[in-house]
C-alpha positions in Angstrom: 53.0 39.1 23.0 56.4 39.0 21.2 59.4 37.3 22.6 62.4 39.4 23.5 65.3 39.2 21.0 68.0 39.6 23.6 70.1 36.9 22.0 70.0 38.5 18.5 73.2 40.6 18.9 75.2 37.7 20.2 73.9 35.4 17.4 74.7 38.1 14.8 78.2 38.5 16.2 78.7 34.7 16.1 77.6 34.5 12.5 80.0 37.3 11.5 82.9 35.6 13.2 82.1 32.3 11.5 81.9 34.0 8.2 85.2 35.8 8.7 87.0 32.7 9.8 85.7 30.4 7.1 86.2 32.8 4.2 87.7 31.3 1.1 91.1 32.8 0.4 91.3 34.7 -2.9 92.7 32.8 -5.8 96.3 33.4 -6.6 96.8 35.3 -9.8 98.3 33.4 -12.7 101.1 34.8 -14.7 100.2 34.2 -18.3 103.3 33.1 -20.1 103.3 30.7 -23.1 106.7 29.5 -21.9 104.9 27.9 -19.0 103.5 25.4 -21.5 106.9 24.1 -22.6 106.3 20.8 -20.7 103.4 20.2 -23.0 105.2 20.8 -26.3 105.9 17.1 -27.0 102.3 16.1 -26.3 100.9 18.9 -28.5 103.4 18.7 -31.4 104.1 14.9 -31.5 101.0 13.3 -30.1 102.7 11.7 -27.2 100.9 11.3 -23.8 101.1 14.4 -21.7 103.4 14.1 -18.6 102.1 14.8 -15.1 104.1 18.1 -15.3 102.3 19.0 -18.5 98.9 18.4 -16.9 99.8 20.3 -13.8 101.1 23.3 -15.9 98.0 23.1 -18.1 95.8 23.3 -15.0 97.7 26.4 -13.7 97.6 28.1 -17.1 94.0 27.2 -17.8 92.8 30.8 -17.2 95.3 32.0 -19.8 94.3 29.6 -22.6 91.8 32.0 -24.3 94.5 34.7 -24.4 96.8 32.2 -26.1 94.1 31.1 -28.5 93.6 34.7 -29.6 97.3 35.3 -30.2 98.0 35.0 -33.9 101.3 33.3 -33.3 100.1 30.8 -30.7 96.4 30.3 -31.6 96.8 27.5 -34.1 98.9 25.4 -31.7 96.8 26.0 -28.6 93.5 25.4 -30.5 94.8 22.4 -32.4 93.2 18.9 -32.3 96.3 17.7 -30.4 95.8 20.4 -27.8 92.2 19.3 -27.3 93.5 15.7 -26.9 96.0 16.8 -24.3 93.4 18.6 -22.4 91.2 15.5 -22.5 94.1 13.3 -21.3 94.7 15.7 -18.4 90.9 15.7 -17.7 90.6 19.4 -18.2 87.8 21.1 -20.0 88.9 23.0 -23.0 87.9 26.6 -22.9 85.2 28.1 -25.1 86.5 31.5 -25.9 
């Protein structure tokens, strides 16, 4: 004989409530603006250590880096050895575009 599944609807409702409450909020969209990288100019251009502000900005702009690399005006700066060094110093992976 099979057992009755009288608790199934309540269990399903509980699982749906938990899933709705524990849902990860959507990521905020990033505004891709190369001007946001200004705190990193000294580190990229003059090989100085990146500031905390630079690293923070770089983290925020990370989804935009491939767009900047493809830009004919910005690409050589963003994809330069110094930019790779700055990303390493900030402990960020450099994108593969």
